[in-house]
N, CA and C atoms of all chains as a GROMACS GRO file, in nm:
protein
  570
    1MET      N    1  -1.966  -0.428  -1.390
    1MET     CA    2  -1.852  -0.365  -1.459
    1MET      C    3  -1.858  -0.213  -1.441
    2SER      N    4  -1.744  -0.157  -1.400
    2SER     CA    5  -1.738  -0.014  -1.376
    2SER      C    6  -1.720   0.064  -1.506
    3LYS      N    7  -1.784   0.177  -1.514
    3LYS     CA    8  -1.777   0.264  -1.632
    3LYS      C    9  -1.663   0.365  -1.613
    4ARG      N   10  -1.589   0.385  -1.719
    4ARG     CA   11  -1.482   0.484  -1.717
    4ARG      C   12  -1.540   0.624  -1.694
    5LEU      N   13  -1.485   0.696  -1.599
    5LEU     CA   14  -1.537   0.830  -1.567
    5LEU      C   15  -1.479   0.935  -1.662
    6GLU      N   16  -1.558   1.036  -1.686
    6GLU     CA   17  -1.514   1.151  -1.766
    6GLU      C   18  -1.419   1.237  -1.681
    7PRO      N   19  -1.326   1.307  -1.745
    7PRO     CA   20  -1.234   1.394  -1.669
    7PRO      C   21  -1.306   1.488  -1.573
    8SER      N   22  -1.420   1.542  -1.614
    8SER     CA   23  -1.492   1.634  -1.525
    8SER      C   24  -1.544   1.560  -1.400
    9GLU      N   25  -1.588   1.438  -1.420
    9GLU     CA   26  -1.635   1.358  -1.305
    9GLU      C   27  -1.519   1.324  -1.213
   10ILE      N   28  -1.404   1.295  -1.275
   10ILE     CA   29  -1.284   1.263  -1.196
   10ILE      C   30  -1.242   1.382  -1.111
   11GLU      N   31  -1.240   1.499  -1.172
   11GLU     CA   32  -1.199   1.621  -1.099
   11GLU      C   33  -1.294   1.648  -0.982
   12GLU      N   34  -1.422   1.623  -1.006
   12GLU     CA   35  -1.523   1.643  -0.902
   12GLU      C   36  -1.495   1.553  -0.782
   13ARG      N   37  -1.465   1.426  -0.812
   13ARG     CA   38  -1.439   1.332  -0.703
   13ARG      C   39  -1.304   1.358  -0.635
   14LEU      N   40  -1.206   1.402  -0.714
   14LEU     CA   41  -1.074   1.432  -0.656
   14LEU      C   42  -1.084   1.544  -0.552
   15ALA      N   43  -1.177   1.634  -0.574
   15ALA     CA   44  -1.194   1.747  -0.482
   15ALA      C   45  -1.230   1.699  -0.342
   16GLN      N   46  -1.282   1.579  -0.333
   16GLN     CA   47  -1.321   1.524  -0.203
   16GLN      C   48  -1.208   1.444  -0.137
   17LEU      N   49  -1.097   1.430  -0.206
   17LEU     CA   50  -0.984   1.356  -0.152
   17LEU      C   51  -0.865   1.450  -0.131
   18GLN      N   52  -0.779   1.412  -0.037
   18GLN     CA   53  -0.663   1.494  -0.005
   18GLN      C   54  -0.539   1.444  -0.080
   19GLY      N   55  -0.484   1.525  -0.167
   19GLY     CA   56  -0.352   1.494  -0.224
   19GLY      C   57  -0.349   1.400  -0.343
   20TRP      N   58  -0.465   1.363  -0.394
   20TRP     CA   59  -0.468   1.278  -0.513
   20TRP      C   60  -0.476   1.365  -0.637
   21GLU      N   61  -0.408   1.320  -0.744
   21GLU     CA   62  -0.408   1.394  -0.870
   21GLU      C   63  -0.445   1.300  -0.985
   22PHE      N   64  -0.494   1.358  -1.092
   22PHE     CA   65  -0.527   1.281  -1.212
   22PHE      C   66  -0.414   1.303  -1.313
   23VAL      N   67  -0.335   1.198  -1.338
   23VAL     CA   68  -0.219   1.208  -1.427
   23VAL      C   69  -0.212   1.084  -1.517
   24ASP      N   70  -0.203   1.105  -1.647
   24ASP     CA   71  -0.184   0.994  -1.742
   24ASP      C   72  -0.286   0.881  -1.723
   25ASN      N   73  -0.411   0.919  -1.707
   25ASN     CA   74  -0.518   0.819  -1.697
   25ASN      C   75  -0.518   0.737  -1.567
   26PHE      N   76  -0.446   0.789  -1.467
   26PHE     CA   77  -0.447   0.728  -1.333
   26PHE      C   78  -0.482   0.835  -1.231
   27ILE      N   79  -0.535   0.795  -1.116
   27ILE     CA   80  -0.531   0.886  -1.001
   27ILE      C   81  -0.414   0.840  -0.914
   28ILE      N   82  -0.337   0.939  -0.872
   28ILE     CA   83  -0.204   0.914  -0.814
   28ILE      C   84  -0.187   0.989  -0.682
   29LYS      N   85  -0.122   0.923  -0.588
   29LYS     CA   86  -0.079   0.994  -0.468
   29LYS      C   87   0.056   0.940  -0.420
   30SER      N   88   0.140   1.029  -0.369
   30SER     CA   89   0.269   0.991  -0.312
   30SER      C   90   0.262   1.001  -0.160
   31PHE      N   91   0.321   0.905  -0.095
   31PHE     CA   92   0.324   0.903   0.051
   31PHE      C   93   0.469   0.893   0.098
   32THR      N   94   0.498   0.956   0.211
   32THR     CA   95   0.631   0.944   0.272
   32THR      C   96   0.615   0.897   0.416
   33PHE      N   97   0.696   0.800   0.452
   33PHE     CA   98   0.689   0.741   0.585
   33PHE      C   99   0.820   0.764   0.660
   34LYS      N  100   0.823   0.719   0.785
   34LYS     CA  101   0.944   0.736   0.866
   34LYS      C  102   1.060   0.655   0.808
   35ASP      N  103   1.029   0.533   0.767
   35ASP     CA  104   1.134   0.444   0.716
   35ASP      C  105   1.071   0.333   0.632
   36PHE      N  106   1.152   0.240   0.589
   36PHE     CA  107   1.102   0.130   0.506
   36PHE      C  108   0.998   0.045   0.579
   37LYS      N  109   1.024   0.020   0.704
   37LYS     CA  110   0.935  -0.067   0.781
   37LYS      C  111   0.795  -0.007   0.788
   38GLU      N  112   0.788   0.123   0.810
   38GLU     CA  113   0.658   0.190   0.815
   38GLU      C  114   0.591   0.187   0.677
   39ALA      N  115   0.670   0.210   0.573
   39ALA     CA  116   0.616   0.210   0.436
   39ALA      C  117   0.560   0.072   0.401
   40PHE      N  118   0.639  -0.030   0.431
   40PHE     CA  119   0.595  -0.164   0.393
   40PHE      C  120   0.478  -0.211   0.480
   41SER      N  121   0.473  -0.168   0.603
   41SER     CA  122   0.358  -0.200   0.688
   41SER      C  123   0.230  -0.141   0.629
   42ALA      N  124   0.239  -0.017   0.584
   42ALA     CA  125   0.123   0.046   0.520
   42ALA      C  126   0.084  -0.031   0.393
   43MET      N  127   0.182  -0.069   0.315
   43MET     CA  128   0.154  -0.147   0.193
   43MET      C  129   0.082  -0.277   0.226
   44THR      N  130   0.124  -0.339   0.334
   44THR     CA  131   0.062  -0.467   0.372
   44THR      C  132  -0.086  -0.447   0.407
   45ARG      N  133  -0.114  -0.341   0.480
   45ARG     CA  134  -0.254  -0.314   0.515
   45ARG      C  135  -0.335  -0.286   0.388
   46ILE      N  136  -0.275  -0.209   0.299
   46ILE     CA  137  -0.344  -0.177   0.173
   46ILE      C  138  -0.364  -0.304   0.089
   47ALA      N  139  -0.262  -0.389   0.087
   47ALA     CA  140  -0.268  -0.512   0.007
   47ALA      C  141  -0.388  -0.598   0.045
   48PHE      N  142  -0.414  -0.608   0.175
   48PHE     CA  143  -0.528  -0.690   0.219
   48PHE      C  144  -0.661  -0.630   0.171
   49GLU      N  145  -0.671  -0.498   0.176
   49GLU     CA  146  -0.794  -0.433   0.130
   49GLU      C  147  -0.812  -0.451  -0.021
   50CYS      N  148  -0.702  -0.438  -0.094
   50CYS     CA  149  -0.706  -0.454  -0.240
   50CYS      C  150  -0.754  -0.594  -0.277
   51GLU      N  151  -0.699  -0.690  -0.206
   51GLU     CA  152  -0.734  -0.829  -0.235
   51GLU      C  153  -0.882  -0.852  -0.207
   52LYS      N  154  -0.930  -0.794  -0.099
   52LYS     CA  155  -1.072  -0.807  -0.062
   52LYS      C  156  -1.162  -0.742  -0.167
   53MET      N  157  -1.117  -0.627  -0.218
   53MET     CA  158  -1.196  -0.554  -0.319
   53MET      C  159  -1.173  -0.611  -0.460
   54ASN      N  160  -1.076  -0.702  -0.471
   54ASN     CA  161  -1.034  -0.751  -0.601
   54ASN      C  162  -1.002  -0.637  -0.697
   55HIS      N  163  -0.932  -0.538  -0.644
   55HIS     CA  164  -0.890  -0.424  -0.725
   55HIS      C  165  -0.752  -0.383  -0.677
   56HIS      N  166  -0.654  -0.379  -0.768
   56HIS     CA  167  -0.515  -0.370  -0.727
   56HIS      C  168  -0.445  -0.247  -0.784
   57PRO      N  169  -0.352  -0.193  -0.709
   57PRO     CA  170  -0.284  -0.070  -0.755
   57PRO      C  171  -0.162  -0.100  -0.843
   58ASN      N  172  -0.120   0.002  -0.915
   58ASN     CA  173   0.019   0.009  -0.961
   58ASN      C  174   0.090   0.086  -0.851
   59TRP      N  175   0.190   0.029  -0.792
   59TRP     CA  176   0.257   0.104  -0.687
   59TRP      C  177   0.406   0.079  -0.686
   60GLU      N  178   0.478   0.182  -0.641
   60GLU     CA  179   0.623   0.178  -0.642
   60GLU      C  180   0.674   0.225  -0.507
   61ASN      N  181   0.764   0.147  -0.451
   61ASN     CA  182   0.820   0.180  -0.321
   61ASN      C  183   0.971   0.196  -0.333
   62VAL      N  184   1.022   0.302  -0.276
   62VAL     CA  185   1.167   0.322  -0.263
   62VAL      C  186   1.191   0.367  -0.119
   63TYR      N  187   1.249   0.277  -0.041
   63TYR     CA  188   1.274   0.300   0.102
   63TYR      C  189   1.150   0.352   0.176
   64ASN      N  190   1.145   0.481   0.207
   64ASN     CA  191   1.032   0.531   0.286
   64ASN      C  192   0.924   0.600   0.203
   65THR      N  193   0.934   0.587   0.070
   65THR     CA  194   0.834   0.652  -0.015
   65THR      C  195   0.749   0.548  -0.087
   66LEU      N  196   0.627   0.588  -0.115
   66LEU     CA  197   0.533   0.501  -0.183
   66LEU      C  198   0.449   0.585  -0.278
   67VAL      N  199   0.447   0.546  -0.405
   67VAL     CA  200   0.360   0.612  -0.502
   67VAL      C  201   0.252   0.512  -0.544
   68ILE      N  202   0.128   0.552  -0.527
   68ILE     CA  203   0.016   0.465  -0.562
   68ILE      C  204  -0.057   0.524  -0.682
   69LYS      N  205  -0.075   0.441  -0.785
   69LYS     CA  206  -0.145   0.482  -0.907
   69LYS      C  207  -0.265   0.390  -0.928
   70LEU      N  208  -0.383   0.448  -0.938
   70LEU     CA  209  -0.503   0.366  -0.953
   70LEU      C  210  -0.573   0.392  -1.086
   71SER      N  211  -0.612   0.283  -1.148
   71SER     CA  212  -0.685   0.288  -1.273
   71SER      C  213  -0.755   0.153  -1.287
   72THR      N  214  -0.858   0.147  -1.370
   72THR     CA  215  -0.930   0.019  -1.386
   72THR      C  216  -0.899  -0.036  -1.524
   73HIS      N  217  -0.816  -0.140  -1.526
   73HIS     CA  218  -0.765  -0.194  -1.650
   73HIS      C  219  -0.877  -0.225  -1.750
   74ASP      N  220  -0.977  -0.298  -1.705
   74ASP     CA  221  -1.086  -0.341  -1.793
   74ASP      C  222  -1.163  -0.225  -1.854
   75ALA      N  223  -1.169  -0.114  -1.782
   75ALA     CA  224  -1.246   0.001  -1.830
   75ALA      C  225  -1.157   0.099  -1.907
   76GLY      N  226  -1.027   0.076  -1.906
   76GLY     CA  227  -0.935   0.165  -1.978
   76GLY      C  228  -0.924   0.304  -1.918
   77GLY      N  229  -0.948   0.314  -1.789
   77GLY     CA  230  -0.936   0.446  -1.726
   77GLY      C  231  -0.981   0.442  -1.582
   78VAL      N  232  -1.005   0.558  -1.527
   78VAL     CA  233  -1.042   0.570  -1.386
   78VAL      C  234  -1.193   0.549  -1.370
   79THR      N  235  -1.228   0.465  -1.274
   79THR     CA  236  -1.370   0.436  -1.248
   79THR      C  237  -1.401   0.458  -1.099
   80GLU      N  238  -1.526   0.434  -1.066
   80GLU     CA  239  -1.568   0.444  -0.925
   80GLU      C  240  -1.487   0.351  -0.836
   81LYS      N  241  -1.447   0.235  -0.891
   81LYS     CA  242  -1.368   0.140  -0.812
   81LYS      C  243  -1.239   0.203  -0.762
   82ASP      N  244  -1.179   0.287  -0.846
   82ASP     CA  245  -1.053   0.352  -0.807
   82ASP      C  246  -1.076   0.451  -0.694
   83PHE      N  247  -1.187   0.522  -0.702
   83PHE     CA  248  -1.216   0.617  -0.594
   83PHE      C  249  -1.253   0.546  -0.465
   84LYS      N  250  -1.317   0.432  -0.480
   84LYS     CA  251  -1.350   0.353  -0.361
   84LYS      C  252  -1.221   0.304  -0.294
   85LEU      N  253  -1.125   0.258  -0.375
   85LEU     CA  254  -0.998   0.212  -0.320
   85LEU      C  255  -0.918   0.330  -0.261
   86ALA      N  256  -0.916   0.442  -0.330
   86ALA     CA  257  -0.846   0.560  -0.279
   86ALA      C  258  -0.903   0.600  -0.143
   87GLN      N  259  -1.033   0.595  -0.132
   87GLN     CA  260  -1.099   0.630  -0.006
   87GLN      C  261  -1.060   0.531   0.104
   88THR      N  262  -1.055   0.404   0.068
   88THR     CA  263  -1.014   0.300   0.165
   88THR      C  264  -0.871   0.324   0.211
   89ILE      N  265  -0.783   0.357   0.118
   89ILE     CA  266  -0.643   0.386   0.150
   89ILE      C  267  -0.635   0.504   0.247
   90GLU      N  268  -0.712   0.608   0.219
   90GLU     CA  269  -0.714   0.725   0.308
   90GLU      C  270  -0.760   0.685   0.448
   91THR      N  271  -0.858   0.600   0.454
   91THR     CA  272  -0.911   0.556   0.583
   91THR      C  273  -0.802   0.481   0.662
   92ILE      N  274  -0.724   0.400   0.591
   92ILE     CA  275  -0.613   0.328   0.656
   92ILE      C  276  -0.514   0.428   0.716
   93PHE      N  277  -0.483   0.532   0.642
   93PHE     CA  278  -0.381   0.627   0.690
   93PHE      C  279  -0.430   0.718   0.801
   94THR      N  280  -0.560   0.736   0.809
   94THR     CA  281  -0.610   0.824   0.914
   94THR      C  282  -0.657   0.745   1.035
   95SER      N  283  -0.650   0.612   1.026
   95SER     CA  284  -0.698   0.530   1.139
   95SER      C  285  -0.591   0.514   1.245
   96MET      N  286   3.161   0.068   0.409
   96MET     CA  287   3.098   0.133   0.293
   96MET      C  288   3.132   0.056   0.165
   97SER      N  289   3.029   0.028   0.088
   97SER     CA  290   3.048  -0.048  -0.036
   97SER      C  291   3.100   0.042  -0.147
   98LYS      N  292   3.188  -0.013  -0.227
   98LYS     CA  293   3.246   0.060  -0.339
   98LYS      C  294   3.164   0.034  -0.465
   99ARG      N  295   3.140   0.138  -0.540
   99ARG     CA  296   3.069   0.124  -0.667
   99ARG      C  297   3.148   0.034  -0.762
  100LEU      N  298   3.083  -0.063  -0.819
  100LEU     CA  299   3.152  -0.156  -0.908
  100LEU      C  300   3.163  -0.101  -1.049
  101GLU      N  301   3.266  -0.140  -1.118
  101GLU     CA  302   3.285  -0.104  -1.259
  101GLU      C  303   3.191  -0.189  -1.345
  102PRO      N  304   3.148  -0.135  -1.460
  102PRO     CA  305   3.060  -0.212  -1.549
  102PRO      C  306   3.112  -0.354  -1.578
  103SER      N  307   3.243  -0.367  -1.595
  103SER     CA  308   3.297  -0.501  -1.625
  103SER      C  309   3.279  -0.595  -1.505
  104GLU      N  310   3.295  -0.540  -1.385
  104GLU     CA  311   3.275  -0.621  -1.264
  104GLU      C  312   3.129  -0.660  -1.249
  105ILE      N  313   3.041  -0.566  -1.285
  105ILE     CA  314   2.896  -0.592  -1.277
  105ILE      C  315   2.859  -0.703  -1.374
  106GLU      N  316   2.908  -0.695  -1.496
  106GLU     CA  317   2.875  -0.797  -1.596
  106GLU      C  318   2.923  -0.935  -1.552
  107GLU      N  319   3.040  -0.936  -1.491
  107GLU     CA  320   3.098  -1.062  -1.440
  107GLU      C  321   3.008  -1.126  -1.336
  108ARG      N  322   2.960  -1.042  -1.244
  108ARG     CA  323   2.874  -1.094  -1.138
  108ARG      C  324   2.735  -1.130  -1.192
  109LEU      N  325   2.687  -1.053  -1.289
  109LEU     CA  326   2.555  -1.083  -1.347
  109LEU      C  327   2.554  -1.222  -1.412
  110ALA      N  328   2.667  -1.260  -1.465
  110ALA     CA  329   2.676  -1.390  -1.532
  110ALA      C  330   2.646  -1.506  -1.437
  111GLN      N  331   2.660  -1.477  -1.308
  111GLN     CA  332   2.632  -1.582  -1.208
  111GLN      C  333   2.488  -1.580  -1.158
  112LEU      N  334   2.409  -1.485  -1.209
  112LEU     CA  335   2.268  -1.475  -1.168
  112LEU      C  336   2.178  -1.502  -1.288
  113GLN      N  337   2.058  -1.547  -1.259
  113GLN     CA  338   1.963  -1.580  -1.365
  113GLN      C  339   1.866  -1.462  -1.387
  114GLY      N  340   1.869  -1.402  -1.505
  114GLY     CA  341   1.764  -1.307  -1.542
  114GLY      C  342   1.781  -1.164  -1.494
  115TRP      N  343   1.894  -1.133  -1.434
  115TRP     CA  344   1.920  -0.995  -1.392
  115TRP      C  345   1.994  -0.922  -1.502
  116GLU      N  346   1.962  -0.794  -1.518
  116GLU     CA  347   2.027  -0.711  -1.619
  116GLU      C  348   2.079  -0.582  -1.557
  117PHE      N  349   2.176  -0.523  -1.620
  117PHE     CA  350   2.230  -0.394  -1.575
  117PHE      C  351   2.171  -0.285  -1.665
  118VAL      N  352   2.084  -0.202  -1.607
  118VAL     CA  353   2.015  -0.097  -1.684
  118VAL      C  354   2.011   0.032  -1.603
  119ASP      N  355   2.055   0.142  -1.664
  119ASP     CA  356   2.045   0.274  -1.600
  119ASP      C  357   2.100   0.276  -1.458
  120ASN      N  358   2.216   0.214  -1.439
  120ASN     CA  359   2.284   0.219  -1.310
  120ASN      C  360   2.216   0.136  -1.199
  121PHE      N  361   2.128   0.046  -1.242
  121PHE     CA  362   2.064  -0.049  -1.150
  121PHE      C  363   2.085  -0.190  -1.203
  122ILE      N  364   2.082  -0.289  -1.114
  122ILE     CA  365   2.059  -0.425  -1.162
  122ILE      C  366   1.911  -0.455  -1.141
  123ILE      N  367   1.850  -0.512  -1.244
  123ILE     CA  368   1.704  -0.520  -1.254
  123ILE      C  369   1.659  -0.662  -1.290
  124LYS      N  370   1.548  -0.703  -1.227
  124LYS     CA  371   1.484  -0.826  -1.272
  124LYS      C  372   1.332  -0.813  -1.260
  125SER      N  373   1.261  -0.871  -1.355
  125SER     CA  374   1.115  -0.874  -1.351
  125SER      C  375   1.068  -1.014  -1.314
  126PHE      N  376   0.967  -1.019  -1.232
  126PHE     CA  377   0.910  -1.147  -1.188
  126PHE      C  378   0.761  -1.149  -1.219
  127THR      N  379   0.710  -1.265  -1.253
  127THR     CA  380   0.565  -1.281  -1.274
  127THR      C  381   0.514  -1.393  -1.185
  128PHE      N  382   0.404  -1.367  -1.118
  128PHE     CA  383   0.346  -1.464  -1.025
  128PHE      C  384   0.207  -1.506  -1.072
  129LYS      N  385   0.147  -1.597  -0.999
  129LYS     CA  386   0.014  -1.646  -1.034
  129LYS      C  387  -0.088  -1.532  -1.021
  130ASP      N  388  -0.078  -1.457  -0.915
  130ASP     CA  389  -0.175  -1.350  -0.890
  130ASP      C  390  -0.114  -1.249  -0.792
  131PHE      N  391  -0.194  -1.153  -0.752
  131PHE     CA  392  -0.147  -1.048  -0.660
  131PHE      C  393  -0.103  -1.105  -0.526
  132LYS      N  394  -0.180  -1.199  -0.476
  132LYS     CA  395  -0.150  -1.256  -0.345
  132LYS      C  396  -0.012  -1.321  -0.344
  133GLU      N  397   0.020  -1.393  -0.450
  133GLU     CA  398   0.152  -1.456  -0.460
  133GLU      C  399   0.262  -1.350  -0.474
  134ALA      N  400   0.234  -1.247  -0.553
  134ALA     CA  401   0.333  -1.141  -0.572
  134ALA      C  402   0.360  -1.070  -0.440
  135PHE      N  403   0.254  -1.036  -0.370
  135PHE     CA  404   0.274  -0.960  -0.246
  135PHE      C  405   0.336  -1.047  -0.136
  136SER      N  406   0.305  -1.175  -0.138
  136SER     CA  407   0.368  -1.267  -0.041
  136SER      C  408   0.519  -1.271  -0.063
  137ALA      N  409   0.559  -1.276  -0.189
  137ALA     CA  410   0.703  -1.274  -0.221
  137ALA      C  411   0.764  -1.141  -0.175
  138MET      N  412   0.694  -1.033  -0.199
  138MET     CA  413   0.746  -0.902  -0.156
  138MET      C  414   0.765  -0.898  -0.006
  139THR      N  415   0.674  -0.958   0.066
  139THR     CA  416   0.683  -0.958   0.212
  139THR      C  417   0.807  -1.034   0.259
  140ARG      N  418   0.832  -1.147   0.196
  140ARG     CA  419   0.952  -1.224   0.234
  140ARG      C  420   1.078  -1.144   0.202
  141ILE      N  421   1.078  -1.080   0.087
  141ILE     CA  422   1.193  -0.998   0.048
  141ILE      C  423   1.209  -0.880   0.144
  142ALA      N  424   1.096  -0.818   0.181
  142ALA     CA  425   1.100  -0.700   0.269
  142ALA      C  426   1.172  -0.730   0.401
  143PHE      N  427   1.144  -0.848   0.456
  143PHE     CA  428   1.210  -0.884   0.583
  143PHE      C  429   1.361  -0.898   0.565
  144GLU      N  430   1.402  -0.958   0.454
  144GLU     CA  431   1.546  -0.973   0.428
  144GLU      C  432   1.613  -0.838   0.407
  145CYS      N  433   1.544  -0.750   0.334
  145CYS     CA  434   1.598  -0.616   0.307
  145CYS      C  435   1.619  -0.541   0.438
  146GLU      N  436   1.520  -0.550   0.523
  146GLU     CA  437   1.526  -0.479   0.650
  146GLU      C  438   1.644  -0.533   0.733
  147LYS      N  439   1.661  -0.665   0.730
  147LYS     CA  440   1.771  -0.727   0.804
  147LYS      C  441   1.906  -0.682   0.750
  148MET      N  442   1.915  -0.672   0.617
  148MET     CA  443   2.040  -0.631   0.552
  148MET      C  444   2.057  -0.479   0.554
  149ASN      N  445   1.952  -0.409   0.593
  149ASN     CA  446   1.949  -0.263   0.585
  149ASN      C  447   1.985  -0.213   0.444
  150HIS      N  448   1.928  -0.283   0.347
  150HIS     CA  449   1.950  -0.244   0.208
  150HIS      C  450   1.817  -0.269   0.134
  151HIS      N  451   1.767  -0.165   0.070
  151HIS     CA  452   1.628  -0.170   0.021
  151HIS      C  453   1.619  -0.150  -0.129
  152PRO      N  454   1.520  -0.214  -0.190
  152PRO     CA  455   1.508  -0.205  -0.337
  152PRO      C  456   1.423  -0.085  -0.380
  153ASN      N  457   1.435  -0.050  -0.508
  153ASN     CA  458   1.330   0.023  -0.578
  153ASN      C  459   1.244  -0.086  -0.640
  154TRP      N  460   1.120  -0.091  -0.609
  154TRP     CA  461   1.039  -0.196  -0.670
  154TRP      C  462   0.900  -0.150  -0.702
  155GLU      N  463   0.845  -0.213  -0.806
  155GLU     CA  464   0.714  -0.173  -0.857
  155GLU      C  465   0.631  -0.298  -0.878
  156ASN      N  466   0.512  -0.296  -0.826
  156ASN     CA  467   0.421  -0.411  -0.839
  156ASN      C  468   0.294  -0.367  -0.911
  157VAL      N  469   0.254  -0.445  -1.009
  157VAL     CA  470   0.125  -0.428  -1.075
  157VAL      C  471   0.061  -0.567  -1.082
  158TYR      N  472  -0.042  -0.586  -1.002
  158TYR     CA  473  -0.112  -0.714  -0.991
  158TYR      C  474  -0.014  -0.832  -0.970
  159ASN      N  475   0.012  -0.912  -1.073
  159ASN     CA  476   0.096  -1.031  -1.053
  159ASN      C  477   0.241  -1.010  -1.099
  160THR      N  478   0.278  -0.887  -1.128
  160THR     CA  479   0.415  -0.862  -1.174
  160THR      C  480   0.492  -0.778  -1.071
  161LEU      N  481   0.621  -0.801  -1.070
  161LEU     CA  482   0.708  -0.728  -0.977
  161LEU      C  483   0.839  -0.699  -1.049
  162VAL      N  484   0.877  -0.572  -1.049
  162VAL     CA  485   1.007  -0.534  -1.104
  162VAL      C  486   1.094  -0.484  -0.988
  163ILE      N  487   1.209  -0.546  -0.972
  163ILE     CA  488   1.302  -0.509  -0.864
  163ILE      C  489   1.426  -0.445  -0.924
  164LYS      N  490   1.458  -0.327  -0.874
  164LYS     CA  491   1.576  -0.253  -0.921
  164LYS      C  492   1.667  -0.227  -0.801
  165LEU      N  493   1.791  -0.270  -0.812
  165LEU     CA  494   1.884  -0.256  -0.700
  165LEU      C  495   2.002  -0.166  -0.736
  166SER      N  496   2.032  -0.078  -0.643
  166SER     CA  497   2.145   0.012  -0.656
  166SER      C  498   2.177   0.060  -0.514
  167THR      N  499   2.299   0.108  -0.494
  167THR     CA  500   2.338   0.156  -0.361
  167THR      C  501   2.347   0.307  -0.363
  168HIS      N  502   2.248   0.370  -0.302
  168HIS     CA  503   2.233   0.515  -0.309
  168HIS      C  504   2.362   0.587  -0.269
  169ASP      N  505   2.418   0.550  -0.155
  169ASP     CA  506   2.537   0.618  -0.102
  169ASP      C  507   2.658   0.607  -0.194
  170ALA      N  508   2.663   0.498  -0.271
  170ALA     CA  509   2.780   0.475  -0.358
  170ALA      C  510   2.753   0.528  -0.499
  171GLY      N  511   2.631   0.567  -0.526
  171GLY     CA  512   2.597   0.620  -0.659
  171GLY      C  513   2.600   0.515  -0.768
  172GLY      N  514   2.575   0.391  -0.731
  172GLY     CA  515   2.575   0.287  -0.834
  172GLY      C  516   2.560   0.149  -0.772
  173VAL      N  517   2.592   0.049  -0.850
  173VAL     CA  518   2.576  -0.090  -0.807
  173VAL      C  519   2.700  -0.133  -0.728
  174THR      N  520   2.676  -0.195  -0.614
  174THR     CA  521   2.786  -0.242  -0.529
  174THR      C  522   2.765  -0.390  -0.493
  175GLU      N  523   2.858  -0.442  -0.416
  175GLU     CA  524   2.846  -0.581  -0.369
  175GLU      C  525   2.718  -0.602  -0.290
  176LYS      N  526   2.673  -0.497  -0.220
  176LYS     CA  527   2.550  -0.509  -0.141
  176LYS      C  528   2.431  -0.546  -0.231
  177ASP      N  529   2.430  -0.491  -0.351
  177ASP     CA  530   2.319  -0.519  -0.444
  177ASP      C  531   2.323  -0.664  -0.491
  178PHE      N  532   2.442  -0.712  -0.514
  178PHE     CA  533   2.453  -0.853  -0.558
  178PHE      C  534   2.421  -0.948  -0.443
  179LYS      N  535   2.455  -0.906  -0.322
  179LYS     CA  536   2.422  -0.988  -0.206
  179LYS      C  537   2.269  -0.996  -0.191
  180LEU      N  538   2.204  -0.881  -0.209
  180LEU     CA  539   2.056  -0.880  -0.199
  180LEU      C  540   1.993  -0.958  -0.315
  181ALA      N  541   2.046  -0.941  -0.435
  181ALA     CA  542   1.993  -1.015  -0.551
  181ALA      C  543   2.004  -1.166  -0.525
  182GLN      N  544   2.116  -1.206  -0.470
  182GLN     CA  545   2.137  -1.348  -0.440
  182GLN      C  546   2.037  -1.396  -0.335
  183THR      N  547   2.013  -1.313  -0.235
  183THR     CA  548   1.915  -1.348  -0.130
  183THR      C  549   1.776  -1.361  -0.191
  184ILE      N  550   1.740  -1.270  -0.280
  184ILE     CA  551   1.609  -1.275  -0.347
  184ILE      C  552   1.596  -1.404  -0.427
  185GLU      N  553   1.701  -1.440  -0.498
  185GLU     CA  554   1.700  -1.565  -0.575
  185GLU      C  555   1.680  -1.685  -0.484
  186THR      N  556   1.744  -1.680  -0.370
  186THR     CA  557   1.732  -1.792  -0.274
  186THR      C  558   1.588  -1.804  -0.225
  187ILE      N  559   1.523  -1.690  -0.203
  187ILE     CA  560   1.381  -1.691  -0.162
  187ILE      C  561   1.297  -1.759  -0.269
  188PHE      N  562   1.321  -1.725  -0.394
  188PHE     CA  563   1.237  -1.779  -0.502
  188PHE      C  564   1.263  -1.926  -0.533
  189THR      N  565   1.380  -1.971  -0.497
  189THR     CA  566   1.409  -2.112  -0.527
  189THR      C  567   1.387  -2.201  -0.405
  190SER      N  568   1.353  -2.137  -0.292
  190SER     CA  569   1.332  -2.218  -0.169
  190SER      C  570   1.193  -2.278  -0.166
   0.00000   0.00000   0.00000
């Protein structure tokens, strides 16, 4: 079971990621793609990783935009699992 | 180009659909699935239809839940295109 991180720990880890913010008890990032097909393709790749990690995002898609919000429900806040998933998502986008 | 429908026209068409509501200039429905895999599989089927129709939803997924909001950006409101897509989504779920 993952432990909820303190805001100072969250800020420390966010410094190692590009474009993620800590808002309302989630770590959040917005992405913009060329079109819907590109956005949904990225979502599909992320979905497989989430399923493998058994850790799932709150996410919202509108045409070519995607907002991903990560938090650990059971822990009531952001945990290491969220940073692990954020890192995996970044790896997908830079691959 | 689709014409924005009047609220009375929207209500009339909603009466022919199961579980859709008119809220904040969108027609909206929430779906619940067994798990994330089922939810995302449904999204994938919907995504292909949207791409074919060139009409895309605002949608939000959290684990096994999916909220779909339809509106026609260019028309500034709900049009026949949204009802056509809602009908297609219903057909996917009942197939």
